[in-house]
C-alpha positions in Angstrom: 38.5 -50.7 -45.6 40.2 -47.6 -44.2 43.9 -47.2 -45.0 44.6 -45.6 -41.6 44.4 -46.5 -38.0 43.6 -44.5 -34.8 47.1 -45.7 -33.7 48.3 -43.0 -36.1 46.8 -40.3 -33.9 49.0 -40.5 -30.8 51.2 -37.9 -29.3 55.0 -38.1 -28.7 56.3 -41.4 -27.6 52.9 -42.9 -28.1 51.2 -40.7 -25.5 47.4 -40.4 -25.6 46.9 -36.6 -26.2 43.1 -36.7 -26.3 41.0 -34.6 -24.0 40.0 -36.9 -21.1 36.4 -38.2 -21.3 35.8 -37.0 -17.8 36.6 -33.4 -19.0 34.1 -33.7 -21.8 31.4 -35.1 -19.5 31.9 -32.2 -17.0 31.9 -29.5 -19.7 28.7 -30.8 -21.4 26.9 -31.2 -18.1 27.8 -27.7 -17.1 26.6 -26.2 -20.4 23.4 -28.3 -20.2 22.7 -26.9 -16.7 23.5 -23.4 -17.8 21.2 -23.6 -20.8 18.4 -24.6 -18.4 19.2 -21.8 -16.0 19.0 -19.3 -19.0 15.8 -20.7 -20.4 17.4 -22.0 -23.6 16.3 -25.4 -24.9 19.7 -26.5 -26.1 22.7 -25.5 -28.1 24.1 -26.5 -31.5 27.9 -26.1 -31.3 29.7 -25.5 -34.6 32.8 -23.4 -33.8 35.9 -25.5 -34.3 37.4 -24.3 -31.0 34.3 -25.1 -29.1 33.9 -28.5 -30.8 37.4 -29.3 -29.4 36.3 -28.0 -26.0 33.1 -30.1 -25.8 33.6 -33.0 -28.3 37.4 -33.5 -28.0 38.1 -32.7 -31.7 37.4 -30.3 -34.4 35.9 -32.5 -37.0 33.4 -31.0 -39.5 30.1 -31.2 -37.8 27.7 -29.9 -35.1 27.3 -31.0 -31.5 23.8 -30.8 -30.2 23.5 -30.4 -26.4 20.0 -30.3 -25.0 19.3 -28.3 -21.8 19.0 -30.3 -18.6 15.4 -31.2 -18.0 14.3 -30.7 -21.6 12.6 -33.5 -23.4 15.6 -34.1 -25.6 17.9 -34.7 -22.5 18.6 -38.2 -21.3 17.2 -37.4 -17.8 13.8 -36.8 -19.5 14.0 -39.8 -21.8 15.4 -38.1 -24.8 18.5 -39.2 -26.8 20.7 -36.6 -25.2 23.8 -34.9 -26.7 24.7 -36.0 -30.2 27.6 -35.1 -32.5 26.5 -34.9 -36.1 29.6 -35.4 -38.2 30.2 -34.8 -41.9 33.9 -35.9 -41.8 35.7 -37.7 -40.4 33.3 -39.7 -38.3 35.9 -42.3 -37.4 38.2 -39.6 -36.1 35.3 -38.0 -34.2 34.6 -41.3 -32.5 38.2 -41.7 -31.5 38.8 -38.2 -30.3 35.6 -38.3 -28.1 36.9 -41.3 -26.3 35.8 -44.2 -28.5 33.2 -46.5 -26.8 33.5 -44.2 -23.7 32.4 -41.1 -25.6 29.9 -39.1 -23.5 27.5 -38.5 -26.4 26.2 -40.2 -29.5 28.0 -39.8 -32.8 26.0 -39.9 -36.0 26.4 -38.9 -39.6 25.3 -35.4 -40.3 21.7 -35.5 -41.8 20.6 -33.5 -44.8 19.9 -29.9 -43.8 16.4 -30.4 -45.1 15.6 -32.8 -42.3 17.8 -31.4 -39.5 14.9 -29.9 -37.7 12.9 -33.1 -38.0 15.9 -35.1 -36.8 16.2 -33.0 -33.7 12.4 -33.1 -33.1 12.5 -36.9 -33.3 15.2 -36.8 -30.6 12.9 -34.9 -28.3 13.7 -31.3 -29.2 10.6 -29.1 -28.8 12.3 -25.8 -29.7 15.2 -24.6 -31.8 18.7 -24.9 -30.2 20.6 -21.8 -29.7 23.4 -21.0 -32.2 26.8 -19.4 -31.8 25.9 -16.2 -33.5 29.1 -14.5 -32.2 31.3 -17.1 -33.7 29.8 -18.0 -37.0 29.9 -16.2 -40.4 26.6 -14.3 -41.0 25.6 -16.5 -44.0 26.3 -19.7 -42.1 24.3 -18.6 -39.1 21.4 -17.4 -41.3 21.4 -20.8 -43.2 21.0 -22.8 -39.9 18.5 -20.3 -38.5 16.4 -20.9 -41.6 16.6 -24.7 -41.6 15.8 -24.8 -37.8 12.8 -22.4 -38.2 10.2 -25.2 -38.0 11.4 -25.5 -34.3 11.2 -21.8 -33.7 13.5 -18.8 -33.5 17.2 -19.5 -32.7 18.7 -17.7 -29.7 22.4 -16.9 -29.2 24.5 -19.0 -26.8 27.9 -17.4 -27.6 28.3 -15.6 -24.3 27.2 -18.5 -22.3 30.0 -20.6 -23.7 32.6 -17.9 -23.4 31.7 -17.5 -19.7 32.0 -21.2 -19.1 35.4 -21.3 -20.7 36.7 -18.4 -18.5 37.1 -20.8 -15.6 39.8 -23.4 -16.2 39.8 -27.0 -14.9 42.7 -28.6 -13.2 43.4 -30.5 -16.4 43.4 -27.3 -18.5 45.8 -25.7 -16.0 48.1 -28.7 -16.3 48.2 -28.2 -20.0 49.2 -24.5 -19.5 51.9 -25.5 -17.0 53.3 -28.0 -19.5 53.2 -25.3 -22.2 55.1 -22.9 -20.0 58.0 -25.4 -19.8 58.2 -25.5 -23.6 58.0 -21.7 -23.7 60.9 -21.4 -21.3 62.9 -23.6 -23.8 61.9 -21.2 -26.6 63.3 -18.2 -24.7 66.5 -20.1 -24.0 66.8 -20.9 -27.7 66.4 -17.2 -28.6 69.0 -16.2 -26.0 71.5 -18.5 -27.6 70.9 -17.2 -31.1 70.8 -13.5 -30.5 73.8 -11.7 -32.1 74.4 -8.5 -33.9 73.6 -8.9 -37.6 71.0 -11.6 -37.3 67.5 -10.8 -38.5 64.4 -10.9 -36.3 63.1 -13.7 -38.4 66.2 -15.8 -37.8 65.5 -15.5 -34.0 61.8 -16.4 -34.6 62.9 -19.5 -36.4 64.9 -20.7 -33.4 61.9 -20.2 -31.1 59.5 -21.9 -33.5 61.7 -24.9 -34.0 61.5 -25.7 -30.3 57.7 -25.1 -30.2 57.1 -27.3 -33.3 59.3 -30.1 -31.9 57.2 -30.1 -28.7 53.8 -30.4 -30.5 52.6 -26.9 -31.6 49.9 -27.5 -34.2 50.5 -24.5 -36.4 47.7 -22.1 -35.3 47.1 -19.6 -32.6 43.3 -19.4 -32.3 41.8 -16.0 -32.1 38.3 -14.9 -31.1 38.2 -11.5 -32.7 38.1 -11.0 -36.4 40.4 -11.0 -38.5 41.5 -14.1 -36.4 45.2 -13.7 -37.2 48.2 -13.6 -34.9 51.9 -14.4 -35.1 53.1 -16.8 -32.4 56.5 -15.3 -32.1 56.9 -11.5 -32.2 60.5 -10.5 -31.9 61.2 -6.8 -32.7 64.4 -4.8 -32.2 65.2 -1.1 -32.3 63.0 1.0 -34.6 60.9 -2.0 -35.8 59.5 -2.1 -32.2 57.8 1.3 -32.9 56.1 0.2 -36.1 52.3 -0.2 -35.7 50.2 -2.9 -37.4 46.6 -4.0 -37.9 46.8 -6.1 -34.8 45.2 -4.6 -31.6 48.3 -4.9 -29.5 51.0 -2.6 -28.2 53.6 -4.2 -30.4 53.2 -4.2 -34.2 56.4 -4.8 -36.0 57.2 -4.7 -39.7 56.3 -8.3 -40.5 57.8 -10.3 -43.4 55.6 -8.7 -46.1 52.4 -6.6 -46.3 50.0 -9.7 -46.1 52.0 -10.8 -43.0 52.1 -7.2 -41.7 52.9 -7.7 -38.1 55.6 -9.2 -36.0 59.2 -9.9 -37.0 60.8 -9.0 -40.3 64.2 -8.6 -42.0 65.4 -5.9 -39.6 68.8 -6.9 -38.3 69.9 -6.9 -34.6 72.1 -4.1 -33.6 74.1 -3.4 -30.5 72.6 -1.3 -27.6 69.0 -1.5 -28.9 66.1 -3.0 -27.0 65.0 -6.4 -28.4 61.5 -7.3 -27.3 60.7 -11.1 -27.4 57.0 -11.9 -27.1 56.5 -15.7 -27.4 53.3 -17.7 -27.5 53.2 -21.5 -27.2 50.1 -23.6 -27.6 50.2 -26.9 -25.8 47.4 -29.3 -26.9 45.3 -26.3 -27.7 46.1 -24.1 -24.6 47.9 -20.8 -24.8 50.6 -19.4 -22.7 52.0 -15.9 -23.5 55.1 -14.1 -22.1 57.5 -11.3 -23.0 61.1 -10.6 -22.0 63.7 -8.0 -23.1 67.1 -8.7 -24.5 70.0 -6.6 -25.8 73.4 -7.0 -27.3 75.5 -4.6 -25.3 74.3 -2.4 -22.5 71.1 -0.4 -23.0 71.0 3.3 -22.2 69.8 4.1 -18.7 66.6 5.6 -20.1 65.5 2.2 -21.4 66.2 0.6 -18.0 64.1 3.2 -16.3 61.3 2.5 -18.7 61.5 -1.2 -18.0 61.4 -0.6 -14.3 58.2 1.4 -14.8 56.5 -1.4 -16.7 57.5 -3.9 -13.9 55.9 -1.6 -11.4 52.7 -1.2 -13.5 52.6 -5.0 -13.9 52.9 -5.5 -10.2 50.1 -3.0 -9.6 47.7 -4.8 -12.0 48.6 -8.2 -10.6 47.9 -6.9 -7.0 44.6 -5.3 -8.1 43.3 -8.5 -9.8 44.7 -10.6 -7.0 42.6 -8.9 -4.3 39.4 -9.2 -6.5 39.1 -5.8 -8.1 37.1 -5.5 -11.3 39.2 -5.7 -14.5 38.2 -2.2 -15.4 39.5 -1.0 -12.0 42.8 -2.8 -12.6 43.0 -0.9 -15.9 42.5 2.4 -14.2 45.1 1.6 -11.5 47.7 0.5 -14.1 47.1 3.2 -16.7 47.0 6.0 -14.1 50.3 4.8 -12.6 51.9 4.9 -16.1 50.5 8.4 -16.6 51.9 9.5 -13.3 55.3 8.3 -14.5 55.0 10.4 -17.7 54.2 7.5 -20.0 50.6 8.2 -21.1 51.6 8.9 -24.7 53.5 5.7 -25.1 51.6 3.1 -23.0 50.6 0.2 -25.2 51.5 2.1 -28.4 51.8 5.6 -29.6 49.0 7.9 -30.7 47.0 7.3 -32.8 47.7 3.6 -32.6 47.5 2.9 -28.8 45.8 -0.2 -27.5 43.5 0.3 -24.5 44.2 -2.7 -22.4 46.9 -4.1 -20.0 45.9 -7.7 -19.9 43.9 -10.4 -21.8 42.6 -13.7 -20.7 43.9 -16.8 -22.5 42.8 -20.4 -22.9 42.1 -22.1 -26.1 42.2 -18.7 -27.7 44.7 -15.9 -27.3 42.0 -13.1 -26.8 39.5 -14.5 -24.3 37.5 -12.6 -21.7 37.7 -10.8 -19.4 40.2 -8.1 -20.3 42.0 -5.5 -18.2 40.3 -2.6 -19.9 37.4 -0.2 -19.6 34.0 -1.8 -19.7 35.0 -5.1 -18.0 33.3 -4.3 -14.7 33.8 -7.7 -13.2 36.8 -9.5 -11.6 39.0 -12.2 -13.0 37.3 -15.4 -11.7 39.1 -17.9 -9.6 40.8 -20.3 -12.0 40.7 -17.6 -14.7 44.0 -17.2 -16.6 45.3 -13.9 -17.9 48.3 -12.5 -19.7 49.3 -9.2 -18.2 51.5 -7.2 -20.5 52.3 -3.5 -19.9 54.5 -2.1 -22.6 55.9 1.2 -23.8 56.4 2.0 -27.5 58.6 4.8 -28.9 59.8 5.6 -32.4 63.2 4.1 -31.5 61.9 0.9 -30.0 59.6 -0.8 -27.5 60.1 -2.2 -24.0 57.9 -4.1 -21.5 57.1 -7.4 -19.8 54.4 -10.1 -19.9 53.5 -13.2 -18.0 50.5 -15.5 -17.8 48.8 -15.6 -14.4 46.3 -17.8 -12.7 43.7 -16.4 -10.3 43.5 -18.3 -7.1 41.8 -17.7 -3.7 45.1 -16.3 -2.5 45.8 -13.9 -5.3 47.6 -14.4 -8.7 50.1 -17.2 -9.4 52.6 -16.8 -12.2 52.5 -19.7 -14.6 55.1 -18.6 -17.2 58.9 -18.3 -16.8 58.6 -19.1 -13.1 62.4 -19.7 -12.9 63.2 -16.5 -14.8 63.3 -13.4 -12.7 65.5 -11.4 -15.1 63.4 -9.0 -17.1 66.4 -8.0 -19.3 69.1 -10.4 -20.6 72.3 -8.8 -22.0 73.7 -11.2 -24.6 
């Protein structure tokens, strides 16, 4: 008999923090229809993030979703979507909604008979795999065992595109996350003082985030899949580049953690950039504000005003439906006209070439305000817009997470905070 109970898997104060079954049903149906529209027979979902999205949890396994109208689908008499689980099947059942789960949950079969198992369920062709998410050897292994059903296609972009548009429930998670994030900024403001280290300030922010349910990871799509949740840099450390493709690098605590905050101490009259991410039940919100101990030089204030103006320009561009690449041109050209081309989003040769990135279950979703993204942010798409300037003596800028609506962009983060700079 199991020594644990599903009653141990509740949120704070006994709240049910599972993804609603209705959400899972809608997501699976939408993917099944999209597979049909793109002439794909089905998909085998194995990425942990996408297992959470479609199956309600990230148990070790693979979720098979047949295309609408295929012989494996329930509408054609097949067995329909099935989650094959290695471990833990009991948790998988609970996280998917228990007896209301919108798919079958079975033990993962031996790889030797996986193709036969799918065939017996009605599959006539190999399901597509997430080639863009899986390690090469993992993808090759499954492509090989599924070979009796034919060649495996790639469904990565199909899934990414679906996740670009957020549901009302997903947006409610982000709004709740933004409230926690505001408390994180409040905690940093209370702790800032000359002589404290950047890491001490990070600890204050992280304590709030952890108390409110942060699970310990910020999910990333792009290799090497690493990001610090709280990046607080002051003075010259704000001008230190890192491996991370972002304007702000930071010294980090040690070379293996070579980005973000380090042991640099807060000094008076230096810019303190506070970039905080909170993840609420999987969903990311991202924002940046500036702080100082003592008044900043007028030059820094002018630079901050410039970034507010650039942010407004990008927000307005995306809000009226411009392509993301056009919003990049508008924002970057405005910064150039202000004399900031050599410092926008970093310093040569370490400049990042974007002004905003979509967020959701991952920090670096699509589309991006950058060259090559010749399409608009869709309605109910969510994007963090973050123009920043980096100099050897420090960095400065702002960031908020925005929702695209029919009427333009709506700010989700720090909605009660109109102060870009707080003097502590």
